[in-house]
N, C-alpha and C positions, 0 to 999 in steps of 0.2 A: 421195387414195387412189383407185386405179382400181376401176371397177365390174365385177364378174364376172357374166356372164349364164348360165353353166352350172354346175350343181352338180359336174360332173366336174372342174372346175378348182379346186374348193375343197379345200385340203389337210386330211387327217385328223390330228387332234391327240389325244394321250393323255398328259396331264401326269402326272408321277410323284407319288407320295404317295397316302395313303388317300382324302383329300378334296381338292377343288380348287374354285376360284371363277372368276368372269369375269375377274379380274385375271391369272389364269394362262394365259389363252387369247389368241391373236391373232385379232382379229375382221376379217371380210371384208365388203365392200360387195357385196351380191348383189341382182340385179334389173335394172331399166332406169334410164336417166337420170331419168325422171319419178318413179319409185317404186322405192326400194331399202331394204334392211334390213341391220343388222349381224348377221352369222351366223357360226357356227362348227360344224364337223363333228367329232363324237366318237363312240366306240363306244357303242352303245345300252346295253350292260351297265353303263356308268359314268354314266348319267344321274342316278341317285340320289346318287352321290358329288358331282356338280356341285350338286345342290339343297341337300345338307347344307352344302357349302362356302359357298353364297350365304346360307344362314341364319346363318352364323357371322361376319357382317360386324361388325367392332368398332364402327364408327361408328353403324351402324343395325342392331342385332341384331333378328331377326324370325323368322317362319316363313312358308312359302309354301303356299297352299291351291290346289286345282284349281278354277279359276273355270269352266272349260268343257272338255269332253272328247268326242272322237268316236273310233269304231273302224271298221275295215273288215276283212272276212275275206279271206284270201289267195285270189286267183283271181277276185275279184268284179269287177275291172276288166279289160276286153279291151284298151283303149287307155289309156295313162296317160303323164304327163310324168315327168321325172326327179325333180321335187320333190313328187310326190303322196305322201300320207301313208298309212301303214298304221294308225298310232295318232297321235292329235293331242291334246295337253293344253296348256291355257293356265294357267300358274301365276301367281298374283297375291299380292303381299305381304298378309299378314293384317291390316294396318292400312288396307286399301283394298279395293275402290275407293270405296265410299260414305264420306261424311263426316258422322258423326252430330253434329258440333259446330258446324255452320254452318246451322242452321235446317232447317225441313222435317221431315217425319215420318221415322221410322226405317223403312228398307226391310226387307222380309222377309228373314230370315236364310237363308243357303244351306244346302245339305245337309251341307257339310263345312267345318269351321273349327277350327283348332287353338287350344288355349288359349295365351295369351301373357302369363300372369300374371307370370312371372319374367323376361320378355324386354324390358320397357320401363318408363319412369317412370310412365306412366298406363295401367294394364292394362285389357284388356277394353273398349276403345273404338276405334272406327274413325274415322280421321282423313283419309281421302281420299288415301292413298299411291298414286302412279301407277306404281310399280315393278312390271313384269310381263314375262314372257318365255314363249315357246312351245317346247315340246319335241316335235319331229315325227319319228316313226319312219318311215323312208323305205319306200315300197311296193316300189321296185325293189331296194333293198338293206336288208333288214330288220335286219341286224347293225349298222347305223349310225343315228345320231340327229342331226338338224339342229336346232341351238338358234338361235332367232330372238329377239334381245333388243330389245323395243320401247322400253323405258325403263329405264335402269340406275340412275337417281337415286331415292332415297327422299324424294320431295317431293310436295306436293299440287299442284293445278292452278295455284296462284299462284306456284309455284316455291319455297315455303318448306319447310324441313325440318319434318316433322310428327310424328316419333317418334324415340326413341333419345336418347342422351346429348347430342346436338347440338341437340335441340329446346329453344329458348330459353323457350318457354312452359310447360315441364314440368320444373322443377327439383325433382324428387322429388314423391311423392304429397301431401306437406303444404305445397305451394307457396302455397296460398291462406291458410294460417294463419300465415305468416311475418309478423312485425311490420312496421310502416310503415318503409319505406326510401326516403328522398328521393333525388332525382337526384344530389345532391352526394355522398352516401354511396356510392351505387352506382358512380358514376364513380371515386371514390377507390379503392374495392375493386377494380374492374376494372383501373385504372391500375397498382396495385401488383402484381396478378397478371401483367399483360402485361410488366412490367419484371422479373419473376423474383424478387420478394421472397418469402421463405419464408412458407408458409401460416400458421404460428403468429403471425407479426407482422401479417399481413393480418387474421387473425381478431381480434387484440387491438384494432387500430384500428377495425375494423368494429363491434365490440361497443361501443366508446367512442362511436361515432357514433349508434347506435340507442338507447343509453341516454339520450341527450338527449331523446328522444321517448317512450320506453316505460318508462324507469326500469330499475332493476336487478332482474332476475328470472331464476331458474335456467332456466325454460322458454324465455324469450327468448334466453338464451345458447345453449341447446341448438339451437333453431331457427336461430339465426344461424350456428352452427358448420356445420349441414347446408347452409345457403344458400351459405356461402363455399366449402365443399368441392365442392358441385355446380357452382357457377359456375366454379371453377377447372378442373373436369373438362371443362366445355363449352369454355372458352377454349383449354385445352391440346389438345383434340381437334378444334378447329375448323380448317377448311382454307379456303384462298383459292379452290380449284377448285370452284365451284358447278356447273360443267359442263365436260366434256372440251374443248369448243370455247371458246377464250378470249373471243371476241366474244359468244357466247351467255351466258357466265358474267358478263361485265360488264353485259349487259342485265338479268340477274336481280338483280345487286347494285344497280343503279340503281333497279329496281322496289322493292326492299326498303328502300332508304335515301333516299327522296325528300327528306326533311328536310335531308339533308347534301349535296344537289346544288343548285348555283345555276345550272349550265348543262350541257346534254348534247346532243351532236349526233353521231348514229351515222354511221359511214363509209358512203359511197355513191360512185357515179360522179361526182356533182356536188359533194358535200360531204366535207370532211375530218373525221376523228374528233376530237372535242373533249370532254373531261370536266373540268368544274369542280367541285371538292370544297370545301365549307365547312361544318363542323359548326355547331351552334347556339352552342357555346361559342366557337368562332373568330369567329362573327359578333358576339358580345358584345365580344370583345377588339378587333375591328376598329372598332366604334363607340366604345369606351372610349378606346383609345390612338391611333386614327387621326384622330379629329376634331381639327381645327386643329393637326395634327402631320404627321409624315412617314410615307410608305409607301415601301418599298424592294422591289426585284425581284431575286431570285436566279434568273437565267434559264438555260434550256437545260442543265439537269443531265442527265447520262447520255446525251448525244446519240449516243455511239458504242456503248454497251452495252445500253441499254434499248430496248424495242420502240418506245416513244414517249417523246420527251424530256419532262422535268418542269420546270415553272416554278413558283416560289413567290413569293407576295406576303407581305411582312413589315411589321410595325409595331414600334416601339421602346417597350417597356413602361416601368414606373416606374423600373427600374434601367438603362434604355437598352440592354437586351438585345433582340436580334432575335427576334420571336415570330411564327410562321407563322399567317397568317389565312386562307389559301386555297392550294390546289394546283390547277394546270392541267396536264392531260396532253394533249398534242397534238403533231403533227409540223408543223402549219401555223402560220407566223408572218406570213401575209399580212394586210394591213390590215383587210379585211372580217371575217376570222375573229377577229382580236384585238379589234376593235370590239364584236363580238357578246358575247364573254364579259366584257369589261370593263364594258360597259353593264349586263349582267345583275347583275354583282357590285355596282356602285354603286346600282342600283335596289333591290337587296335591302337594302342598308344604309339607304337613305332611306325605305323603307317602315317602318322602326323609328324613325328619327330624320330628319325632313324637313330639318333644318338641318345635317346631317352634311356636312362639307367638309374637304378635305385641303389642307395648307399647302405641301407639296412632294412630289415623286415622284423617288426615286433609281433610276437605271438603271445597269447594269453591262455593257451590250453596245452598242457603237457602231452596230450594225446594227439595233437595236430600232426598232420603229415609234413615232414621236414623236406623230404627229397624233392617234391615238386617245386618248393620255394627255392631250393638251391639250384635246381636244374634250369628253371624258367627265369627267375629274377636274378640269379647269379650274384647274390649278395650275402653278407653276414646276417645271422639270425640272433635277435635279442629276445629275452623273455620278460614279460611284465607281470608283476605280482598282484595287480589290482583285483583280479577276479578271485584269487585265493583269499586275499585279505578281506574283501567285501563279504564273501560267503561265510567265513569264520566269524566276523564281527556281527553280522546280521543274526546269525543263529545263537551266538552268545547273548546278545541283547534280548532276543526273543525267548530263549529257553532257560535263562538264569534270572533269579529274582534279586539277589544282593548285588549292589553296585561294587562293593569291595571284591566279591568273587569274580565279577565280570572283568574288572581291571586286572586281577592277578592271572586269570585264565588266558586273557589275550596276551599278556606279557610273556607267559610261559610258552604259548604257541609261537611267539616271535623268537624265543630262545631255541626252539626246535629248528627253526629255519636258520638262525644265526650260527647254529652248531656246524653248518657246512664249512665255515671258514675258521671256526674256533678249535678245530682239532678234536672235537667230541663226537662220539658215535651218535648219529641222529636217532637211531632206533632205541638206544638206551634213554635218550632224553624224552622220546615219545612215550616209552614205557613208564617213566617216572611221572609224566604228565597224567596219563590215564589212571595211575594208582592214587595220586594226590587228590584228584577231583572225581573219584569214583562215586561220590554222593550226588553229583550233578547228573542224575540219570537221564533227563530229557536230552541234554546236549550230548552226553556220551553215547547214547543210542544212535543219534544222528551221525556223530563223528565216526563211530566204529562201522556204521553201515555204508557211509558215503566216502570216507577219506582213508581210513586205515588200510583197506585192501589196495589202494593205489598211491599211498603216500610215498613209497620208495620211488615211483615213477616221477612224481612231482619234484621231490628233492633232487633226484638225479638230473632233471631238466634244469633246475636252478643252478646246480653245480656245473653243468656242462656249458650253458650259454651265458653270455653277458646279461646282466639285469638292467632293465630300463629304469630311468630316473623317476622321481616322484612327480615331476612336472608332466612327463609323458603319460604316466599312469593316471594322474588326475584328469588330464584332457580326455583320455579314452573313457574314463568313468563318467565324465560330464556328458559326453555324447550318449553313452548307454542310458543314463538317467533321463535325458531329454527325449530319446526315442521311446523309452518305456512309458513316459507320460503321454506322448502322442498316440501310441498304439493301444494302450490299455485304458482307453476312455470307456467309462461305464455304459455310455449310450450305444457302444458297438460290441459289447461282450458277446452277443449272440452270433456275431459274424467271425469270430476268431478262427473257426475251422474252415474258412473260405480263403483261398489264395488270392482271388481277385480283390477281396477287401484289403488284404495286406498290401498288395501292389498299389491299389488306389491311395491308401494312406501314405505310403512312402513317396510316391511320385507327385503328390499334391501338397499335403500339409507339411510333411517333414522337409521335402525338397524346397518348398517355398520359404520355409523358415530359415534355412541355411543360405539360400540365395539372397534373401533380403538382409541377413546379417552382413554378408560380405559386401553387398552393394552399399549399405548404410555406412560401413567403415571406410570404403575406398572413395565414395563420393561425398563423405562428410555431411550426409543428410540423414533424416529420421533419427534425431539425436537420442530419443528414448530407446530405440532399437539398438543403436550403436553402443550406448552405455550398458545395456543389458548384455549385449554380445561380449563386450570387453570383460565384464565381470562374471562371465558364465563358467569360469573354471576356478577351483579353489586356489590354484597357484597365483592367479592375478588378484584375487581377493586378499590373499595373504600379503602381497606386496603393499597393500594399502594400510596395513597395520603398522604403526610406528614401533620402533624398538622400545620406547619408553613404556609401552602398554604391556610388556612382557616381563614377568618376574620369575627368575630361575632359582631353584633350590641348589645352591652351590655346595652345600655340605654333603647331603646324601644323594643328590641327583634323582630324587624319587618323583618329583612333580614340577610343574610350572603353571603359573597363573597368567591368563590373558584377559585384560580388561576389554569389555565390549565397547565398540565405537559408537553404538547407538544409545546405550544406557551405561553411564559411568559407574553406577552402583552395582552393576552386574559383572561378575568375573567368571570365566570358564576355567576349569581345572583340567590340565593335560597330564595324565599319568604315564610314566615310562618315557620321558622326553628324550629326543634324539634318535628314536627308533621309528621305523615304518609301522611298527605295531604299537604305537602310542594310543592311548585311550582318552578321548575327550567326552565331556558330559553335555556338549551342545546337542540340539535337536537334529542337526544335519548329520553329525557323527553317529548318533543313536539309530539312524536309518541304515547304517553300514557304510556310509560314504567317507571319503578322505576329506576332512574339513580344513578350513583355512587356518584354524588355531594350531593344529598339529604341524602343518607345513611351516608356519611362521616360527614356531618353537624349534623345529628341526633346523631351519635356516640359521638360527642364532646359536645352536649347539654344535654346529659342524666344525667351528674353529676354536672350541673351548676344550680345556683339558677335563678328563673324567668322563667324557661322553664318547660312545663308540661311533665310528663312522657309519655312513649309510650303507645299505646292502649293495647298491649299485656301485658305490666307490670301492667297496671291498672286492667286488667282482672285477672291476677295472684294474685294481692293484694286482690281483691274482694273475690276470692276463699279462700285465707288464712284467711281472716277476718270471713268468714262464718264458717270455721272450728274452729276458735278460740272462737266463741261464746259458752259460758258455758251452757251445758245442766243442767237439774235438778240433784241435788246432789243424790248420791247413786242410780242412775238409770241405766238401760241397755244402754240408749242413751249415757251416759257418758262413759261406757265401749267401745262402738263402736267408739265413737269419739277419745278416747285415742288410740285404736288399729290402726285406720286409720292414725292418726298423727304420731304414732311411726313407722308405715310402711313407710310413706313418708319420715320421718327424716332419717331412715336407708338407704333408696335408695339414698337420696341426699348426705349423708356422703360418701357412696361408690363411687358415681360419682365424688365428690370433691377429694377424695383420689386418684382415677384413673387419673384424669386430672392433679393433682399436682405432681404425681410420675414420676420420670425420668426412673425408672426401673420397668417394669410390673412384673418382677419376685418377687420383694418384696411384691407386692400386692397379688400375687397368694399364696405365702408362708404363708401369714397371714389369708387366708381363712380357715374356719373350714373344717376338714377332713371329707369326706363322703365316706362310704363303698359302693361299687357297689353291693355286695351280702354277705349274712351271711356266706355262705359255704366257700368262699375262704379267709376270713379275718384271719384265724388262721395259714395259711401256706404260703400265697402269699408273696413272697419276703423275707421269713425268713427260716432259716435252722432249722431242728428238733433238740430239746435239749434232747431227750430221748437217753439213753445209749443202745448200741447194745449188746445183750446177745450172748455168744458163742453158736454155733449150730453145728450139725453134718454135714457131707458133703452132705448127701441126702437133709436135710432141707435147706442147703445153695443153692443147685441147684434149689430147688423149689422157694426159695426167689428170686434168680436171675431171674428165668423165670417170676415170678409175677412182679418183678420190670421192666423188659423189656416190659411186656405187658401193664403196666400202665404208661410207660414213656411218650408216646405221649399225653395221657389224662392229665397228670400233666403239661406237657409243654404248652398245650392249656389253661389250667386253669390259668397259670401265665400271659398269654397274655390278660386276660379279664380285 
């Protein structure tokens, strides 16, 4: 916005209606480049209408008092500037400027202060609100008033909302009397409200939770009802815009939510903007499900629509569903920046568990930086095909009209990828594909522009790294689809270019959804939520399809039919069965997703003759063959190969034993015994076998005192 240096250039505004507020005015930057204010010019006769309108703010209802005022008489100035005042009044929110709740003595009351008893949750207390503005009646034009807004936000000096319904520390006058509410109950209540569950159901579950601590009491129920109602009001009225400027708003959010930030780098000429978000609950899930397991990346989401692209790190929970453990918002994918936030994330996990370690890292982008993953996570890297498959299928469905052509094109693209292990030149297969479907101009223009220049990079990545399974790819895709539905809500399309909106969506609705899913599954409550959570991936939905519902074409292996479980008269056709690039005519697959029908058909084809094995299995077999190749006899290379093979065999045997065992206690008992320390292993859990010698009464007293002195130390030693 341009800065105006003369009042004569500021337009006069007179909004319609009896009252109006700052939201009804267009504000102008007035002053110099070094110092300027937001100003608006209105008729002086309507100054009271503006003040009344500002007092009626729904989010922060208040009154304004005159903090300071001055007057001049007409003709008192012989020389004056265009912005000199005839009357000057500084209006301040009646909840400020002093803060009586943050130590120090109460400052003397001023001459004029309106009663705010019915205007806020904690009446008659000053909380340091910084909202204030100046109304200046112009000396040169007495009929006009210049409004100078110094601070429009009703926050204290720390940037926190300090009064009104959005004040988190004031959920009604009886907030301090509300019974004990642990973090789990509070998170459960907030999650249900964020997800739009009716208040009656939220209150019922909330009361059930607090009765475990407080028992059944009519007063407890009444206070809990007030708590849920006020908390719902706070959440529904909350906004992502802590400041009109997006960058300033993010700084305020970071200052308020330091426990949920694992890395933050503000944008500057030298540094790119990076915001790494991880709540305490996500940290717990990262340590719980990520240790000795897999971490996956859903990278570069919203690169065309959001202000900054979003990357998500995922773990696979107890049902092998993808669970978000951190969000990274940045436009920079340079190696130094990636190393910064990855190191901060791993260091945070290892401050809780020093032994925390990852077994594998799944990437979905061939252009991703590999070195930071190897250096920081120190684990093998796998590649997931889900993003490539989804992009190709979505554009084939969108840009091609004939269903037969769609099937054949997708099958041929699969052959291009399968050529990596078939001994065929991939570039030759690609050239044949482009020539055979040259008449599909819409898709070919997209494919040549977006994929042909970098297809060698993608094929080389698939050839170099082990490929992830369909179950893992389907879980990552399920998270991606769910996140897309949450973020691309039509009612918020105007806010896509604000980072604070994206952060608000992630940490409220999306976080609450996954928290409630896990809580419902582990506590066996919220049966509807639990059932939806279990069936949230195509892999688990495929397991519900019986084998009798699938009919395979054993002669030509061209297609398979899958009967619908909801409508027995409906059958879905799966073309090119046994391949990751199978094509199904169901609505879910037509959106580019990996559907349950394809997964079920591929499950049945894997052990049948005439069907090619999956890409992940072919990649796995290639790795084993490379390990099996015999090095030179009596060489160090032979020793290394033997050590790696034995290590892999030992880990596989342990996993097979764990999966086949019905009692984990038997597996634990067979593990080799490990001593925690040399000092305690001679006496921990064992009684001394030495005989006690007779002693005099004096020496007995000394021994008793020594025994009493060392009793606590020995007791602590036994607990190690």
